[in-house]
PQR file with spaces between the fields and no chain letter, atoms N, CA, C, O and H, PARSE charges and radii, in Angstrom:
ATOM       1  N    ALA     1    -113.311   39.560  -84.588 -0.4000 1.5000
ATOM       2  CA   ALA     1    -114.371   39.295  -83.632 -0.0000 2.0000
ATOM       3  C    ALA     1    -114.029   38.094  -82.739  0.5500 1.7000
ATOM       4  O    ALA     1    -114.384   38.076  -81.561 -0.5500 1.4000
ATOM       5  N    LEU     2    -113.348   37.102  -83.294 -0.4000 1.5000
ATOM       6  CA   LEU     2    -113.025   35.909  -82.506 -0.0000 2.0000
ATOM       7  C    LEU     2    -112.093   36.215  -81.330  0.5500 1.7000
ATOM       8  O    LEU     2    -112.351   35.731  -80.229 -0.5500 1.4000
ATOM       9  H    LEU     2    -113.059   37.117  -84.251  0.4000 1.0000
ATOM      10  N    PRO     3    -111.025   36.995  -81.512 -0.5600 1.5000
ATOM      11  CA   PRO     3    -110.165   37.295  -80.361  0.2800 2.0000
ATOM      12  C    PRO     3    -110.932   37.983  -79.221  0.5500 1.7000
ATOM      13  O    PRO     3    -110.693   37.697  -78.047 -0.5500 1.4000
ATOM      14  N    HIS     4    -111.847   38.886  -79.572 -0.4000 1.5000
ATOM      15  CA   HIS     4    -112.641   39.569  -78.546 -0.0000 2.0000
ATOM      16  C    HIS     4    -113.513   38.564  -77.795  0.5500 1.7000
ATOM      17  O    HIS     4    -113.598   38.609  -76.568 -0.5500 1.4000
ATOM      18  H    HIS     4    -112.040   39.118  -80.525  0.4000 1.0000
ATOM      19  N    TRP     5    -114.153   37.668  -78.522 -0.4000 1.5000
ATOM      20  CA   TRP     5    -115.017   36.658  -77.904 -0.0000 2.0000
ATOM      21  C    TRP     5    -114.197   35.724  -77.011  0.5500 1.7000
ATOM      22  O    TRP     5    -114.612   35.407  -75.896 -0.5500 1.4000
ATOM      23  H    TRP     5    -114.084   37.631  -79.519  0.4000 1.0000
ATOM      24  N    LEU     6    -113.039   35.287  -77.497 -0.4000 1.5000
ATOM      25  CA   LEU     6    -112.188   34.397  -76.702 -0.0000 2.0000
ATOM      26  C    LEU     6    -111.746   35.064  -75.404  0.5500 1.7000
ATOM      27  O    LEU     6    -111.720   34.428  -74.350 -0.5500 1.4000
ATOM      28  H    LEU     6    -112.702   35.544  -78.402  0.4000 1.0000
ATOM      29  N    ASN     7    -111.398   36.347  -75.484 -0.4000 1.5000
ATOM      30  CA   ASN     7    -110.996   37.073  -74.286 -0.0000 2.0000
ATOM      31  C    ASN     7    -112.146   37.104  -73.281  0.5500 1.7000
ATOM      32  O    ASN     7    -111.946   36.844  -72.094 -0.5500 1.4000
ATOM      33  H    ASN     7    -111.419   36.864  -76.340  0.4000 1.0000
ATOM      34  N    HIS     8    -113.332   37.419  -73.754 -0.4000 1.5000
ATOM      35  CA   HIS     8    -114.495   37.448  -72.862 -0.0000 2.0000
ATOM      36  C    HIS     8    -114.760   36.059  -72.287  0.5500 1.7000
ATOM      37  O    HIS     8    -114.961   35.916  -71.081 -0.5500 1.4000
ATOM      38  H    HIS     8    -113.494   37.630  -74.718  0.4000 1.0000
ATOM      39  N    TYR     9    -114.761   35.053  -73.128 -0.4000 1.5000
ATOM      40  CA   TYR     9    -115.094   33.689  -72.714 -0.0000 2.0000
ATOM      41  C    TYR     9    -114.139   33.170  -71.643  0.5500 1.7000
ATOM      42  O    TYR     9    -114.569   32.516  -70.693 -0.5500 1.4000
ATOM      43  H    TYR     9    -114.597   35.170  -74.107  0.4000 1.0000
ATOM      44  N    ASN    10    -112.866   33.453  -71.787 -0.4000 1.5000
ATOM      45  CA   ASN    10    -111.860   32.911  -70.873 -0.0000 2.0000
ATOM      46  C    ASN    10    -111.498   33.813  -69.702  0.5500 1.7000
ATOM      47  O    ASN    10    -111.080   33.316  -68.656 -0.5500 1.4000
ATOM      48  H    ASN    10    -112.516   33.984  -72.559  0.4000 1.0000
ATOM      49  N    ARG    11    -111.647   35.129  -69.852 -0.4000 1.5000
ATOM      50  CA   ARG    11    -111.125   36.045  -68.841 -0.0000 2.0000
ATOM      51  C    ARG    11    -112.166   36.840  -68.067  0.5500 1.7000
ATOM      52  O    ARG    11    -111.901   37.237  -66.933 -0.5500 1.4000
ATOM      53  H    ARG    11    -111.987   35.532  -70.702  0.4000 1.0000
ATOM      54  N    THR    12    -113.334   37.086  -68.636 -0.4000 1.5000
ATOM      55  CA   THR    12    -114.292   37.946  -67.934 -0.0000 2.0000
ATOM      56  C    THR    12    -115.644   37.304  -67.692  0.5500 1.7000
ATOM      57  O    THR    12    -116.405   37.789  -66.855 -0.5500 1.4000
ATOM      58  H    THR    12    -113.549   36.763  -69.558  0.4000 1.0000
ATOM      59  N    ARG    13    -115.966   36.246  -68.386 -0.4000 1.5000
ATOM      60  CA   ARG    13    -117.276   35.596  -68.273 -0.0000 2.0000
ATOM      61  C    ARG    13    -117.387   34.870  -66.933  0.5500 1.7000
ATOM      62  O    ARG    13    -116.576   33.991  -66.640 -0.5500 1.4000
ATOM      63  H    ARG    13    -115.349   35.851  -69.067  0.4000 1.0000
ATOM      64  N    PRO    14    -118.379   35.227  -66.118 -0.5600 1.5000
ATOM      65  CA   PRO    14    -118.570   34.484  -64.878  0.2800 2.0000
ATOM      66  C    PRO    14    -119.078   33.075  -65.172  0.5500 1.7000
ATOM      67  O    PRO    14    -119.940   32.891  -66.031 -0.5500 1.4000
ATOM      68  N    HIS    15    -118.559   32.106  -64.479 -0.4000 1.5000
ATOM      69  CA   HIS    15    -118.927   30.713  -64.714 -0.0000 2.0000
ATOM      70  C    HIS    15    -119.564   30.153  -63.447  0.5500 1.7000
ATOM      71  O    HIS    15    -118.968   30.208  -62.372 -0.5500 1.4000
ATOM      72  H    HIS    15    -117.859   32.256  -63.781  0.4000 1.0000
ATOM      73  N    SER    16    -120.767   29.619  -63.575 -0.4000 1.5000
ATOM      74  CA   SER    16    -121.518   29.180  -62.394 -0.0000 2.0000
ATOM      75  C    SER    16    -120.814   28.064  -61.620  0.5500 1.7000
ATOM      76  O    SER    16    -120.870   28.051  -60.391 -0.5500 1.4000
ATOM      77  H    SER    16    -121.251   29.575  -64.449  0.4000 1.0000
ATOM      78  N    SER    17    -120.158   27.136  -62.300 -0.4000 1.5000
ATOM      79  CA   SER    17    -119.502   26.040  -61.577 -0.0000 2.0000
ATOM      80  C    SER    17    -118.212   26.479  -60.889  0.5500 1.7000
ATOM      81  O    SER    17    -117.647   25.728  -60.093 -0.5500 1.4000
ATOM      82  H    SER    17    -120.112   27.146  -63.299  0.4000 1.0000
ATOM      83  N    LEU    18    -117.746   27.683  -61.190 -0.4000 1.5000
ATOM      84  CA   LEU    18    -116.539   28.209  -60.545 -0.0000 2.0000
ATOM      85  C    LEU    18    -116.893   29.289  -59.526  0.5500 1.7000
ATOM      86  O    LEU    18    -116.039   30.087  -59.140 -0.5500 1.4000
ATOM      87  H    LEU    18    -118.204   28.293  -61.837  0.4000 1.0000
ATOM      88  N    GLY    19    -118.133   29.312  -59.099 -0.4000 1.5000
ATOM      89  CA   GLY    19    -118.555   30.297  -58.110 -0.0000 2.0000
ATOM      90  C    GLY    19    -118.579   31.707  -58.648  0.5500 1.7000
ATOM      91  O    GLY    19    -118.334   32.660  -57.909 -0.5500 1.4000
ATOM      92  H    GLY    19    -118.827   28.664  -59.412  0.4000 1.0000
ATOM      93  N    GLY    20    -118.871   31.852  -59.930 -0.4000 1.5000
ATOM      94  CA   GLY    20    -118.938   33.169  -60.543 -0.0000 2.0000
ATOM      95  C    GLY    20    -117.604   33.701  -61.028  0.5500 1.7000
ATOM      96  O    GLY    20    -117.530   34.822  -61.532 -0.5500 1.4000
ATOM      97  H    GLY    20    -119.070   31.078  -60.531  0.4000 1.0000
ATOM      98  N    GLN    21    -116.545   32.910  -60.882 -0.4000 1.5000
ATOM      99  CA   GLN    21    -115.213   33.323  -61.332 -0.0000 2.0000
ATOM     100  C    GLN    21    -115.026   32.965  -62.803  0.5500 1.7000
ATOM     101  O    GLN    21    -115.626   32.001  -63.278 -0.5500 1.4000
ATOM     102  H    GLN    21    -116.604   32.000  -60.472  0.4000 1.0000
ATOM     103  N    PRO    22    -114.205   33.723  -63.533 -0.5600 1.5000
ATOM     104  CA   PRO    22    -113.927   33.378  -64.925  0.2800 2.0000
ATOM     105  C    PRO    22    -113.001   32.165  -65.002  0.5500 1.7000
ATOM     106  O    PRO    22    -112.264   31.897  -64.054 -0.5500 1.4000
ATOM     107  N    PRO    23    -113.026   31.433  -66.108 -0.5600 1.5000
ATOM     108  CA   PRO    23    -112.174   30.254  -66.252  0.2800 2.0000
ATOM     109  C    PRO    23    -110.682   30.536  -66.031  0.5500 1.7000
ATOM     110  O    PRO    23    -109.970   29.681  -65.503 -0.5500 1.4000
ATOM     111  N    ILE    24    -110.204   31.708  -66.421 -0.4000 1.5000
ATOM     112  CA   ILE    24    -108.778   32.013  -66.280 -0.0000 2.0000
ATOM     113  C    ILE    24    -108.342   31.977  -64.815  0.5500 1.7000
ATOM     114  O    ILE    24    -107.161   31.784  -64.525 -0.5500 1.4000
ATOM     115  H    ILE    24    -110.782   32.403  -66.850  0.4000 1.0000
ATOM     116  N    SER    25    -109.281   32.160  -63.898 -0.4000 1.5000
ATOM     117  CA   SER    25    -108.923   32.136  -62.476 -0.0000 2.0000
ATOM     118  C    SER    25    -108.462   30.751  -62.025  0.5500 1.7000
ATOM     119  O    SER    25    -107.857   30.630  -60.960 -0.5500 1.4000
ATOM     120  H    SER    25    -110.240   32.317  -64.133  0.4000 1.0000
ATOM     121  N    ARG    26    -108.729   29.722  -62.796 -0.4000 1.5000
ATOM     122  CA   ARG    26    -108.333   28.353  -62.460 -0.0000 2.0000
ATOM     123  C    ARG    26    -106.999   27.960  -63.097  0.5500 1.7000
ATOM     124  O    ARG    26    -106.478   26.876  -62.831 -0.5500 1.4000
ATOM     125  H    ARG    26    -109.221   29.821  -63.661  0.4000 1.0000
ATOM     126  N    VAL    27    -106.453   28.828  -63.926 -0.4000 1.5000
ATOM     127  CA   VAL    27    -105.209   28.525  -64.636 -0.0000 2.0000
ATOM     128  C    VAL    27    -104.040   29.145  -63.884  0.5500 1.7000
ATOM     129  O    VAL    27    -104.066   30.331  -63.555 -0.5500 1.4000
ATOM     130  H    VAL    27    -106.876   29.709  -64.142  0.4000 1.0000
ATOM     131  N    HIS    28    -103.024   28.350  -63.614 -0.4000 1.5000
ATOM     132  CA   HIS    28    -101.841   28.828  -62.901 -0.0000 2.0000
ATOM     133  C    HIS    28    -100.584   28.452  -63.683  0.5500 1.7000
ATOM     134  O    HIS    28    -100.490   27.350  -64.224 -0.5500 1.4000
ATOM     135  H    HIS    28    -103.002   27.386  -63.882  0.4000 1.0000
ATOM     136  N    ASN    29     -99.636   29.356  -63.741 -0.4000 1.5000
ATOM     137  CA   ASN    29     -98.329   29.097  -64.341 -0.0000 2.0000
ATOM     138  C    ASN    29     -98.428   28.592  -65.781  0.5500 1.7000
ATOM     139  O    ASN    29     -97.827   27.576  -66.131 -0.5500 1.4000
ATOM     140  H    ASN    29     -99.713   30.251  -63.301  0.4000 1.0000
ATOM     141  N    VAL    30     -99.182   29.298  -66.601 -0.4000 1.5000
ATOM     142  CA   VAL    30     -99.397   28.883  -67.986 -0.0000 2.0000
ATOM     143  C    VAL    30     -98.093   28.835  -68.773  0.5500 1.7000
ATOM     144  O    VAL    30     -97.875   27.908  -69.553 -0.5500 1.4000
ATOM     145  H    VAL    30     -99.670   30.123  -66.317  0.4000 1.0000
ATOM     146  N    ARG    31     -97.244   29.804  -68.580 -0.4000 1.5000
ATOM     147  CA   ARG    31     -96.008   29.882  -69.363 -0.0000 2.0000
ATOM     148  C    ARG    31     -94.842   29.144  -68.718  0.5500 1.7000
ATOM     149  O    ARG    31     -93.731   29.174  -69.246 -0.5500 1.4000
ATOM     150  H    ARG    31     -97.421   30.557  -67.946  0.4000 1.0000
ATOM     151  N    GLY    32     -95.069   28.489  -67.601 -0.4000 1.5000
ATOM     152  CA   GLY    32     -94.003   27.750  -66.943 -0.0000 2.0000
ATOM     153  C    GLY    32     -92.950   28.637  -66.325  0.5500 1.7000
ATOM     154  O    GLY    32     -91.792   28.236  -66.209 -0.5500 1.4000
ATOM     155  H    GLY    32     -95.972   28.464  -67.172  0.4000 1.0000
ATOM     156  N    GLN    33     -93.332   29.842  -65.924 -0.4000 1.5000
ATOM     157  CA   GLN    33     -92.363   30.790  -65.385 -0.0000 2.0000
ATOM     158  C    GLN    33     -92.137   30.630  -63.891  0.5500 1.7000
ATOM     159  O    GLN    33     -91.164   31.163  -63.357 -0.5500 1.4000
ATOM     160  H    GLN    33     -94.273   30.168  -66.017  0.4000 1.0000
ATOM     161  N    ASP    34     -93.006   29.912  -63.211 -0.4000 1.5000
ATOM     162  CA   ASP    34     -92.802   29.690  -61.781 -0.0000 2.0000
ATOM     163  C    ASP    34     -91.869   28.502  -61.581  0.5500 1.7000
ATOM     164  O    ASP    34     -91.882   27.551  -62.363 -0.5500 1.4000
ATOM     165  H    ASP    34     -93.796   29.479  -63.644  0.4000 1.0000
ATOM     166  N    SER    35     -91.074   28.564  -60.546 -0.4000 1.5000
ATOM     167  CA   SER    35     -90.171   27.438  -60.292 -0.0000 2.0000
ATOM     168  C    SER    35     -90.777   26.471  -59.315  0.5500 1.7000
ATOM     169  O    SER    35     -90.158   25.460  -58.981 -0.5500 1.4000
ATOM     170  H    SER    35     -91.063   29.336  -59.911  0.4000 1.0000
């Protein structure tokens, strides 16, 4: 149940302070793959 909740919380849940965007929309280059 926790992995499902975490996915929703970080990837699909609209966040009012982000203009309705999910938190993941603010994360860039998490794995350091961009140069």
